[in-house]
N, C-alpha and C positions, 0 to 999 in steps of 0.2 A: 705796589709793584704787582704786575700780573705775571702769571706763569702758565706756560702751555705744555700739556703732557700728551704724548701720542704713543699708542701701541701700534707699531708699524705693521703693515700687512702687505702681502704680495699676492693674496688670492681673494679673500672674502671681504673686500673693502666696503661692500654694501651694508655690512653689519655695523659699521662705525657710526656712532651717534655723537653729536656735539652738545655738551651741557654747559650751562652758565651758572655759577654759584657765587653767592656773596657771603663771605666768612669774615666777621669782624670788620666789615666795610671794605674788604679787599676782594676784588674780582679775580677769579682764577678760572681757567678753562681746562677741562680734562677730556680728551678724545681717546677712546680705546677701540682698537679693532684687533681681531685675531687672525693670524695668518697660518698657513700650513696646507698640506695636501689633502686634509680631511675637512669636510664642511662641518662647522660647529653646530650641527643639528643632531640632536640625540633623541632617543626614545625613552620616555619614562619607564623605569623598571627594567630596562635593558642593562645587563651586567657589563657590557663592553664600555670602553672609555674612548673619548676623542682626545687626540693629542693637539694641544695648542702650541704652535711654534713661534718663536721670535716676538714675544711680547716685550715691547720696548718702552721704558719710561725715560723720557728725554727732558733735561733741564736746559732752558734757553740761556740761563745764567747760572753760575755756580755759587751765587751769593749765600745759598743755604749752607754751603760748606765753609764759610768764612768765620773766623774767630770762635770756633766751637771745638777747639783742639781737645782731643782725648775723649770726645763724647761719642758713645755708640748710640745709633738710632735704628729704628726698625721700620720696615715696609711690609705691610700685610696685604696680600691679595687673597680675598676669600669671599665667603657668602654668608648671609645671615642665617641664623638658626631657622630651620624650616624651609630653607631654599630648595629649589629644584635641582641643584647641582652639588657635587662633592668632589674633592680631589682623590686621586689614587694615592693612598699613603705608601704603597709599595714601589712607586716610581718617583724617585727624587729628581727634580728638574735641575738643569744646568743654569747657573747664574753667572753672568760676566758683567764687568764695569769698564766703560770706555770714557775717554776724555782727559782733559788736563788734570794732572795730579793722580792719574789712575793708579800709579805705583804706590801711592800713599794711602790708598783706600782698599780695604778688603771686605768682601761680602761673603757671607756664609748662610746656608739654609739652617735656620735655628729650629724650626719645627714645621711639621706638615701634618695637618689633621684633615678630617673630612670637612671641616668648616673653613680653614684658612691655611695659607702658606705664609710663614713668617721668615723674613730675611733680616739679617743683622748687618749694619754697616759700621765698620770700625775705621776711624779716621786718624791720620797722623797730625803733626803740628804745622805742616808747611803747605796746607791746601789753601792758599790765599790768592791764587791766580784766577782770572776769568777764563771762560771757555765753555764748550759743550760737554756735558757729562750725561752719560746714559747708563741705565741698568737694563740688561737684556736677559730675559728669561726664556729658556727653550725647553721643550719636552714636558711641559706641564700637561697632566692628564686629568680630564674632567668627565664626570659621569652624571647623567640626569637621574634624579631620584624622586622628585615630586612634581606637582602639576605646574606651578608657576612662581617665579620670582626673578629678580634682576641681579646679575653678577655685580659685585661691589669691589672697589679698590679702597683699602683702609690703610692710611698712612699715620703712623704714630711716632712721636719723638720722645727721647728719654728725658726725664725730669720735666722742666717747664718749657723746654724748647719747642719750637714749631719746625715743621719741615715744609718748605716751599709755601709758607704762608698758611698752612692748614694746621690747626691745633691737633694735638694728639687725640687719636680715637675717632676723628671725623671720617665719615664714609663719603667717598666720591663715586657716584654712579658711573659705570662704564657701559659699553655697548652690551646689550642683552644677548646671551646665548639663547639659542632656540631649542626647545625640547618639545617633542611631540608626545602626546599621551598615547599609551598603548590602545590599539583599536578595541572596540567592543568584541568580546569573544563570539565567534561565528557559531550560529546554529542553523543548519540548513533545513531543519524540520524532520519529521518522522518519515521513514520509507512508506511509500504509498503505491497502490495500484489504482489506475484510472481506466475507465472504459472509453475507448475511442482514441483520437489522435491528439487531444489537448488536455492540459492539466494546469491548475493554478498552484504555484509554488508557495511555500510557507516558511521561508527563511526569516530570521529575526531582523528587525529594523534597527540599524546601528545608531547608538547615541554618540559614539565617537568613531570617526572615520566614515568611509564610503564603501558600499558593497558592490560586488560584481559577480554575476552568474557566468559560469563557463562549464564546458564538458570536462569532467575529471579525467586525469590520465588513465584511470582504470576503466573508463567507459567502454562498453562494447556495442552500444546501440549505434545504428547507422542513421545519418541525417540528424534532424532536430534543430530547432531554433527557439530563441527567447523573444518574447514580446518586447520587453524593455529590460535589458540585462542588468541595469543598475537598480531595479526595484526589487525589494525583498520579496514581494508577492507577485512577481512577474508571471505572465503566462508562459507556457512551454508547449511547443507543438512538435510532435514526432510521428513515427510510423507505428500503427497498431501492431501488437505482437512483439515489439522491441522493448528491451530493458535498458534504461539510461542511468548512468552515474553522473550526477550533476554536482558542481562544487560552488559553494557560496563563500566568497573571499571578502573579508572586511580589512581595508588598508587605511593607514593613517601616516602619511609622511615617510620617514625613514624607519618607522617601527616595523618589526616583523609582522607580516599580515597574519590574520587568524583565518583558518580555513576549516570548513566542515563539508562533508559529502552526504548526499542523499540519493537513494535509489528510487527511481520512478519507473514503474512498469505500465505500459499502455496495453490494455487488453483489447482484443478484437471482438466485435459482437459475435455471439455463437451462431452456428448453423441453424437455420430454421427447422424446428422439430416437425417430423411427420411420423405419427404413431402407427400408420398403416390402416388398412380397411377394417371396418367392423366385422366381427365374426358372430353375427346374430341372424336369427331367422334362417333363411336358406343356406347361409354360410356358417351357421352355428357349429359347435364342436360336440360330438358325442363322446363323452368320457370325461377325464379329469385333467388333461394337459393339452397344450397347443403350442405351436411355435409362432412367436410374435414377428411382426414385419416392420419394426421401426427403422428409420433411416440411420445410416452411419455418419456421424458428424465429421466434417473436415476441420472445424474450429470448435473447440470446447470438448466437454465430456458429457455423455448421456447417462441417465439413470431412470429406471422404472420405479413406479410406486403404485399402490392400490388406492384408488379414490373411493370406490364403493364396492361392496361385496365382502362377505365373511370369509376369512381364511385367505389362502393363496400365497404363493411364494415364487420367486424368480430363480432360475438356475444360475444365470449370469446377469446380475442386475444392471451392469453397465453396457451390456450388449443389446443393440437394437433387435437382434434376432434371437434373443433369449427364449428358452422354453419356460412356459408358465404352467404351474401346477395349482389346481384349485379344487373346489368341491363340486361334484356333479350335481346338477340341478340349480346352480347359482349363476347369475349373470353379473359380470364384473365390469367396472369402468377402470381402465388402467391408464396411467399417464406417463408419457415419455418426455422427460425434461432434459434439455441440452443447456449446460451452463459453461461460462468462461469467465473466471475471475470476478470482477466487480460489475460486469455487464448484466443487464436484465436477461434472465434466463428465457429460453423459448420452450413452450410446452404444448403438447397436443395429446388429446385423449382418444382412446379406442374402446369399443364395447366388445366384450368376450362373453358368449353364452355357452356354458358347459352343460350339456344335456345328459339326463340319466337314460339308461336303456328302459324300454317300456316294460310294463307288467307282462309276465308270460301268459300268453293266450290259452284259454280253456273254453272250447266251444260247447261242452256238455256231453252227456251220454247220447249214443245213437238211440233213436226211438222209432217205433211203429205206431202210427196213429190211425184210427179209424175215422176217416173224415177227410177234410181238406184244409184244416188249419191247426196250428200248434203254437204254443208259447216257448220260445227258445230259452236256453239256460246257460248262455255264455257267462264268463266271470266279469265282474265289474272292475275295470282297471283302476289302480291307484296311481299309476304313472302312465301318461299317454292317453290316447283316445282310441275307442274301438269302432269297427265298422263291419257289418255283415255283407257278405257277397256270395255269389255262386262260385264254388271251387272249380278249378279247371277240370276236375274229374267228374263234375256233375253230369248226369244223363237225363235228369228229369226235365220235362218241358213245362214252360210257364212258371208260375210261382212269383210271389212278391213279399217284400218285408214291410211291416207296419212302420218301423223307424230303424233304418239301418244302423244308426249310431247308438241304439239302446241294446245293452247286453241281453235283456229279456224281451226283445222285440217279438211281436207276433209274426208268423209266417203263414201264408196261404198258398196252397198248391192244388194239384189235380189228383183226385182220388185214383189210386192205382199207380201213381208215379213215386219213384224213389229219387230224393234230392240229396246232393252232397253240398252242404253249406259251409262257408269259411268265416270264422270270427278272427279279424286282424286287429291287433292293438299296435298303434304307432306313436312315436314321440320324436318330432322333428326329423333330423338327419339320421337318427339312430336306426338300426335295422329293425323292421317291424317283427312282431311275434304273431304267428298265425296257427290256428287249429281248426280242423274240419269235423263236422258231425253229419251223420246220415239220418235223414228223416224219410220214413215210408208212410205214404197215405194209402191205407186199405179202403176199397170201396165197400159199401154196405151190401150184404148178400141179397140175392133174389128172394122175393116174398114166397114163402113156402106154401104149396097147394097139394095136400095129400090125396085129393080125389074124393068122390062121393062115398058116403058110408055104405058099406055092404052089410046092412043090418035089416032085419025085418023082411020086408018084401024083396030086398036085394041081397039077402043073406046068401052065403055060398054053402052049397051042400057038398061037403067033401073036406079034403085036407089042404087044399091049395086054391089060390086065386091070383089073378093078375091085378096089380094095383093101378 
């Protein structure tokens, strides 16, 4: 004899599967589908339950209920140990029986565990008629707990009896419930700063489920697009200077998606640095400080540093127009660097020469010289260079220096002339130091002639004579 079992459905009939079994040479069919307003697809690990409604076991003939008076039998709907599903033990389903002799058969829920639901059928003595008999189970709640297995219908009979041709304890596969595994936990990667308008994202590659990049609800950046939004390492293009909050969502079926956000800041390239003109040579600085002339960045932050030169400090290191203090007599190379985030910094150097005041000039003592030449006695400068010249107050005519740059230069003039000479010591742009000296050249006297001797024949007689 063959028996056909059907779990009626009004909704998800596509989950119904037809199985053929041979038990002790008897072929029987079991077809099970689950009906109800909720799709029988669950997420592994999700604590919520799916309600399976109107699961109906229908007997084409009631011969199994003949001549077995007073015998109680059980029907178990359950899952194997290690199954991916379990019952909600806190929600007892409603079980009803329909068909000929229904008033003589009672059904009760005997036990409900995480593995199986056990129903007990108690029969009276007068169930001997033919007809359609059905057991309807409503409100059965199932939860997905592991990765994979198939829901089973287990029918067992008391004693040595069989139920619908199936021996006690045999499992009849029903249609499989569908359970989705929880998606891989999303990891959008570390927050990063990039230079420019593009970035390569570093979300994790899901082993379960599929990923999708989107702009997070908390995003404040404007514009922005993904190269391939479904790739974990997709490229992202935005506007330099903007900060974006991006979301990497990994989904798998009905399971709760896993999301993670990452902050991406796109830095703009810094303003090109200009440290200003060199202050060397004709534009050198006399003293120990100067005002720098670096440009003011519109993008990024500037900072001064000393490349070469001992000592030195900046009054305002981040200002292009900072005052620089150094050591007089030192030439510095200073660097003005403009940086912005991860972008390559822009740098420019400027030379600064801080000069010392020259040695104080000393032209020597005034002198009267008999003759037309003299060795001058100006001081030898330790700072700067000296030069001899005629002072503005000089009245002597002619005159020349042997070497105007030597402190002890020779000087030649005209006898009888008085010269005012100037010894000037200079050092770059610093104020020169000068000192004047007076040199008088005396002429040699006329050769003396006292006249002829007035002796002997020319002697004078008396007490006076004219020379």
